[in-house]
C-alpha positions as CSV (number, residue, x, y, z in Angstrom):
1,M,0.1,11.8,-17.7
2,G,-1.9,11.8,-21.0
3,K,0.0,12.4,-24.4
4,E,-1.3,14.4,-27.4
5,M,-2.6,12.5,-30.2
6,S,-0.2,14.0,-32.7
7,G,2.5,11.5,-33.6
8,F,0.7,8.8,-32.0
9,D,1.5,5.3,-33.1
10,T,-1.5,3.8,-34.5
11,N,-0.2,0.3,-34.5
12,L,-0.4,0.1,-30.6
13,D,-3.2,-1.8,-29.0
14,T,-5.8,0.9,-28.2
15,E,-9.5,1.4,-27.3
16,T,-11.4,4.5,-27.1
17,V,-13.2,5.6,-24.0
18,S,-14.6,8.9,-22.7
19,T,-14.6,10.5,-19.3
20,M,-17.5,10.5,-16.8
21,K,-19.8,13.4,-16.2
22,E,-19.8,13.1,-12.6
23,T,-16.3,14.5,-12.4
24,D,-16.8,17.3,-14.9
25,R,-18.7,19.0,-12.0
26,K,-18.5,22.8,-12.8
27,C,-18.2,25.3,-9.9
28,P,-21.4,27.3,-9.6
29,S,-19.4,30.5,-8.7
30,C,-16.7,30.6,-11.4
31,E,-17.3,27.6,-13.6
32,G,-14.0,26.0,-12.7
33,V,-13.7,22.2,-12.4
34,M,-14.1,20.9,-8.9
35,D,-11.7,18.4,-7.3
36,F,-11.9,16.2,-4.3
37,D,-10.6,18.0,-1.2
38,P,-8.8,15.8,1.4
39,A,-9.3,18.5,4.0
40,T,-13.0,18.5,3.9
41,G,-13.8,15.2,2.3
42,G,-15.9,16.8,-0.3
43,L,-15.4,18.8,-3.6
44,S,-13.6,22.0,-3.8
45,C,-13.0,24.5,-6.4
46,P,-9.2,25.2,-6.8
47,Y,-9.9,28.6,-8.3
48,C,-12.5,30.5,-6.0
49,G,-12.6,28.1,-3.0
50,H,-16.2,27.1,-3.4
51,K,-16.9,23.7,-1.5
52,E,-19.6,21.1,-1.8
53,T,-20.3,17.8,-0.1
54,I,-20.4,14.5,-2.0
55,P,-24.1,13.3,-1.9
56,V,-24.8,10.0,-0.1
57,N,-27.1,7.5,-1.6
58,K,-28.7,6.0,1.6
59,Q,-30.2,3.1,-0.6
60,K,-26.7,1.8,-1.3
61,P,-24.0,0.5,1.1
62,E,-21.7,3.1,2.7
63,S,-18.6,0.9,2.2
64,A,-17.3,-1.8,0.0
65,E,-19.3,-5.0,0.1
66,E,-17.5,-8.3,1.0
67,L,-17.7,-10.7,-2.1
68,A,-17.5,-14.5,-2.0
69,L,-14.1,-15.6,-3.4
70,K,-15.6,-19.0,-4.5
71,G,-17.8,-17.3,-6.9
72,A,-15.4,-14.7,-8.2
73,D,-15.0,-14.1,-11.9
74,K,-12.5,-12.0,-13.6
75,L,-9.7,-13.9,-11.8
76,E,-6.7,-13.2,-14.1
77,S,-4.0,-10.6,-13.8
78,C,-4.3,-7.5,-16.1
79,D,-0.8,-6.4,-16.7
80,W,-1.3,-5.3,-20.3
81,G,2.1,-3.7,-20.8
82,A,2.2,-1.4,-23.6
83,A,-1.6,-1.4,-24.2
84,T,-3.0,2.1,-24.2
85,K,-6.5,3.8,-24.6
86,T,-7.6,7.0,-26.3
87,V,-9.5,9.1,-23.8
88,I,-12.1,11.7,-25.1
89,C,-12.5,14.6,-22.7
90,K,-16.2,15.4,-22.2
91,A,-15.2,19.0,-21.0
92,C,-13.3,20.1,-24.1
93,G,-13.4,17.2,-26.5
94,A,-9.7,16.7,-26.7
95,E,-8.2,13.2,-27.2
96,S,-5.4,12.0,-25.0
97,V,-3.5,8.8,-24.8
98,Y,-3.1,6.9,-21.5
99,D,-1.9,3.6,-20.2
100,A,-4.7,1.1,-20.3
101,L,-4.5,0.6,-16.5
102,E,-5.2,4.2,-15.7
103,I,-8.7,5.2,-14.6
104,A,-8.2,8.8,-13.6
105,A,-5.9,11.7,-14.6
106,V,-6.2,15.3,-15.6
107,C,-6.8,16.6,-19.2
108,P,-3.6,18.1,-20.5
109,F,-5.6,20.5,-22.7
110,C,-8.2,22.0,-20.3
111,G,-7.3,20.8,-16.9
112,S,-10.5,19.2,-16.2
113,N,-10.7,15.8,-14.3
114,Q,-10.5,12.7,-16.4
115,V,-12.2,9.8,-14.6
116,M,-13.0,6.9,-16.9
117,E,-15.1,3.9,-16.5
118,A,-13.4,1.8,-13.7
119,S,-14.3,-1.5,-15.3
120,D,-14.6,-3.1,-18.6
121,Q,-15.5,-6.6,-20.0
122,N,-12.2,-7.9,-18.7
123,T,-11.9,-6.3,-15.3
124,M,-14.2,-5.3,-12.3
125,A,-14.8,-1.9,-10.8
126,P,-13.5,-1.0,-7.3
127,G,-15.8,-1.8,-4.6
128,G,-14.6,0.9,-2.3
129,V,-12.1,3.8,-1.8
130,I,-10.4,5.2,1.1
131,P,-10.3,9.0,0.2
132,F,-7.3,11.2,0.7
133,Q,-7.3,12.7,4.4
134,V,-3.9,14.1,4.1
135,T,-3.3,17.1,2.1
136,D,-0.1,17.8,0.0
137,K,1.1,20.5,2.4
138,Q,0.6,18.1,5.3
139,A,2.5,15.4,3.4
140,S,5.3,18.0,2.9
141,G,5.5,18.6,6.7
142,L,5.5,14.9,7.4
143,F,8.4,14.3,5.0
144,R,10.4,17.0,6.6
145,S,9.9,15.4,10.0
146,W,10.6,12.1,8.8
147,I,14.0,12.9,7.1
148,K,15.0,14.8,10.3
149,K,14.8,11.5,12.2
150,K,17.1,9.6,9.9
151,W,20.3,9.2,11.9
152,F,22.5,8.1,9.1
153,C,21.2,10.9,6.7
154,P,23.9,13.6,6.0
155,K,23.0,16.8,8.0
156,L,23.3,18.8,4.6
157,A,20.8,16.5,3.1
158,K,18.3,17.1,5.9
159,E,18.7,20.8,5.6
160,S,18.4,21.0,1.9
161,A,16.0,18.2,1.1
162,K,12.9,19.8,-0.6
163,A,10.2,17.5,-2.0
164,K,9.2,18.2,-5.5
165,N,5.5,18.6,-6.4
166,F,3.5,15.8,-4.8
167,K,1.5,13.4,-7.1
168,G,-1.7,12.1,-5.5
169,V,-2.4,8.6,-6.6
170,Y,-5.0,6.0,-5.8
171,L,-3.4,2.5,-6.0
172,P,-5.4,-0.8,-6.5
173,Y,-5.4,-3.3,-3.4
174,W,-7.2,-6.5,-2.6
175,T,-8.3,-7.4,0.9
176,F,-9.2,-10.9,1.8
177,D,-11.1,-12.3,4.9
178,A,-10.9,-16.0,5.9
179,S,-11.4,-18.4,8.8
180,T,-8.5,-20.7,9.2
181,S,-8.3,-24.2,10.9
182,S,-4.7,-25.6,11.4
183,S,-3.2,-28.9,12.7
184,Y,0.4,-28.9,13.6
185,K,3.2,-30.9,14.8
186,G,6.8,-30.2,15.9
187,E,9.0,-30.0,19.0
188,Y,9.4,-27.5,21.8
189,G,12.6,-27.2,23.8
190,K,13.4,-26.3,27.4
191,D,16.7,-24.8,28.0
192,K,18.8,-25.6,31.1
193,R,22.3,-24.6,32.3
194,K,24.9,-27.0,33.7
195,K,28.5,-27.1,34.6
196,G,30.9,-28.3,31.9
197,P,34.0,-30.3,32.5
198,D,36.0,-26.9,32.6
199,G,33.6,-25.6,35.2
200,K,32.1,-23.0,32.9
201,D,28.2,-22.9,32.3
202,V,26.9,-24.9,29.3
203,L,23.5,-24.4,27.8
204,E,21.6,-27.7,26.9
205,T,18.1,-28.2,25.7
206,D,15.6,-30.9,26.3
207,W,13.3,-31.4,23.4
208,Y,9.7,-32.7,23.5
209,R,7.2,-33.8,20.8
210,V,4.1,-31.6,20.5
211,K,1.0,-31.6,18.2
212,G,-2.4,-29.9,18.2
213,T,-5.0,-27.6,16.4
214,Y,-5.2,-23.9,16.1
215,E,-8.0,-21.7,14.7
216,E,-7.8,-17.9,13.8
217,A,-9.8,-15.6,11.6
218,F,-8.1,-13.0,9.4
219,D,-9.7,-9.8,8.4
220,D,-8.5,-7.6,5.5
221,E,-5.4,-9.2,4.7
222,L,-4.0,-6.7,2.4
223,V,-2.3,-7.4,-1.1
224,C,-1.0,-4.7,-3.3
225,A,-2.3,-5.1,-6.9
226,T,-0.1,-2.6,-8.7
227,T,3.2,-3.6,-10.5
228,N,4.2,0.1,-11.5
229,H,5.6,1.2,-8.0
230,N,8.4,0.2,-5.5
231,Q,6.8,-2.8,-3.5
232,S,9.1,-2.5,-0.5
233,M,8.3,1.3,-0.4
234,L,4.5,0.7,-0.5
235,L,4.9,-2.1,2.1
236,G,6.4,0.5,4.4
237,L,3.1,2.7,4.1
238,E,1.1,-0.1,5.8
239,P,-1.1,-0.5,7.7
240,Y,-4.2,1.2,6.3
241,R,-7.5,1.6,8.3
242,T,-9.4,-0.4,5.6
243,A,-12.5,-0.6,7.6
244,E,-12.9,3.1,7.0
245,N,-13.5,2.7,3.2
246,K,-16.3,4.3,1.4
247,A,-18.3,2.7,-1.4
248,Y,-16.6,3.8,-4.7
249,K,-17.8,6.9,-6.4
250,P,-15.8,8.7,-9.1
251,E,-16.1,12.0,-7.1
252,Y,-13.6,10.6,-4.6
253,I,-10.8,10.4,-7.1
254,A,-11.5,13.7,-9.0
255,G,-8.4,15.6,-9.5
256,F,-6.1,12.7,-8.6
257,Y,-4.5,9.9,-10.7
258,A,-5.9,6.3,-10.2
259,E,-4.7,2.9,-11.5
260,R,-6.7,-0.3,-12.2
261,Y,-5.4,-3.7,-10.7
262,A,-2.6,-5.4,-12.6
263,L,-2.5,-8.4,-10.2
264,G,-5.7,-10.5,-10.5
265,I,-7.7,-12.2,-7.7
266,R,-6.1,-15.5,-8.3
267,E,-2.5,-14.4,-7.8
268,A,-3.5,-12.0,-5.1
269,W,-5.3,-14.8,-3.1
270,E,-2.0,-16.8,-3.2
271,A,0.0,-14.0,-2.0
272,A,-2.6,-13.6,0.8
273,K,-2.3,-17.1,1.8
274,E,1.5,-16.9,1.9
275,S,1.2,-13.9,4.3
276,I,-1.4,-15.8,6.4
277,R,0.8,-18.9,6.5
278,L,3.7,-16.9,7.9
279,K,1.5,-15.3,10.5
280,L,0.0,-18.6,11.4
281,K,3.4,-20.2,12.0
282,S,4.5,-17.4,14.0
283,N,1.3,-17.3,16.2
284,I,1.3,-21.2,16.6
285,E,5.0,-21.0,17.8
286,R,4.1,-18.3,20.4
287,E,1.2,-20.4,21.6
288,I,3.4,-23.5,21.9
289,L,6.1,-21.6,24.0
290,R,3.3,-20.2,26.2
291,R,1.4,-23.3,26.8
292,N,4.4,-25.4,27.5
293,H,6.7,-22.7,29.3
294,A,9.3,-23.5,26.6
295,D,12.2,-21.6,25.3
296,Q,12.4,-22.9,21.6
297,V,10.4,-24.5,18.9
298,R,11.7,-26.5,15.9
299,N,10.6,-28.7,13.0
300,L,7.1,-27.1,13.1
301,K,4.8,-28.2,10.3
302,V,1.4,-26.6,9.8
303,D,-1.5,-27.7,7.7
304,T,-4.2,-25.2,7.2
305,T,-7.7,-25.2,5.6
306,Y,-9.6,-22.0,4.6
307,R,-13.3,-21.4,4.8
308,N,-15.7,-18.2,4.4
309,M,-13.2,-16.7,2.1
310,T,-14.3,-13.1,0.9
311,Y,-12.5,-10.3,-0.9
312,K,-12.8,-6.5,-1.7
313,Y,-11.2,-4.5,-4.3
314,L,-10.1,-1.1,-2.9
315,L,-8.3,2.2,-4.1
316,L,-6.0,3.4,-1.5
317,P,-4.5,7.0,-1.3
318,V,-0.7,7.5,-1.7
319,W,1.3,10.8,-2.0
320,I,4.5,10.2,-4.3
321,S,7.2,12.7,-4.5
322,S,11.1,12.9,-4.6
323,Y,14.0,15.1,-3.7
324,K,17.5,15.7,-5.1
325,Y,20.7,15.5,-3.1
326,K,24.2,15.5,-4.8
327,D,22.7,14.9,-8.3
328,K,20.9,11.9,-7.2
329,I,17.1,11.5,-6.9
330,Y,15.5,9.9,-3.8
331,Q,11.8,8.9,-4.0
332,F,9.5,8.7,-1.1
333,M,5.8,8.1,-0.4
334,V,3.2,9.3,2.1
335,N,0.2,7.2,3.1
336,G,-2.7,9.6,2.2
337,Q,-4.8,8.3,5.1
338,T,-2.4,7.9,8.0
339,G,0.5,10.2,7.0
340,K,3.0,7.4,7.4
341,V,6.1,8.1,5.3
342,S,8.2,5.5,3.4
343,G,11.1,6.2,1.2
344,K,14.9,6.3,0.6
345,A,17.4,8.7,2.2
346,P,21.1,9.2,1.4
347,V,23.5,7.6,4.1
348,S,26.5,9.4,5.6
349,V,29.4,6.8,5.4
350,P,31.4,8.7,8.3
351,K,28.2,8.4,10.5
352,V,28.0,4.7,9.9
353,V,31.7,4.1,10.5
354,I,31.6,6.1,13.8
355,T,28.4,4.2,14.9
356,I,29.9,0.9,14.2
357,A,33.1,1.8,15.9
358,G,31.2,3.1,19.0
359,V,29.2,-0.2,19.3
360,I,32.3,-2.3,19.0
361,L,34.0,-0.3,21.7
362,I,31.0,-0.6,24.1
363,I,30.9,-4.4,23.5
364,A,34.6,-4.6,24.1
365,L,34.3,-2.6,27.4
366,I,31.5,-4.9,28.6
367,M,33.4,-8.0,27.9
368,W,36.5,-6.5,29.6
369,M,34.4,-5.7,32.7
370,F,32.8,-9.2,32.7
371,Y,35.9,-11.2,32.6
């Protein structure tokens, strides 16, 4: 959130920018500032309820364009740390101070939307955005359903957990497409049972060498480009339906917060390749098992080449909130497109102990019946 200029440390690395006129759209009925409305996919006045559609430019693409990775510029990461910028609100003229990576917020003085230019000389603008489709009220209901299903969560926490105000944020992501060709070699094993010296069954495996080639195309391999939020929690929100993205317009993020990428294309592509590598290894293992009617694979080595690599820079919607239980704060997030919930919940130690004891008892009974 922005900070007032009074008391501002002028020694910080700052730049001065202004908000965009597109998101200072005044309501024709009451002169209030209109926000993006997830329920309608258009603009809505929070004061009188007046609604408008977002105009479509038929001469421009409807969604983000795939850009060639080979010719990409602005490859570097942009984690600028303490760098800030002074934002001049076009609605009231007030100045606020923001983190340099923020590209959308709300003016703390007049409440108008503050959407800044999404790129500068060092960074690129988003190619597309997946607008919020889940409202804050719907996110609250999804949270309550989510926490009720947490088996190890204390009953009192389920009954008393109430989310604080939701913060809608558009977070930066890269997507990558690539065609892959892999050569591999390793061993597959076929299990067999035989009688041991004591008369009991013994499992043995016969191993055979294998090699071959494998091809697979990857579409929209997703890489998170923010460093300001819990990565495992964000991973729990996936997948997104990235094919449903819309070409970036500042109107889509009006009334919400938005971040510019901190992780550059170079590092993001390396992360995407690592994810693709793991998927390829798993898929090749399954292919070897299927083709050879095998039971195991070992010593698998895969060498992969990539071609036709493209990328997109997208802003994806996330609701962020938290709740309190026994003086401890638990954060959670809701996917603003699909409604999937990811977060942390308190754990009841007695429930865990009882569950473990029950599992041990069942295993002991099965072993007793078997022997």
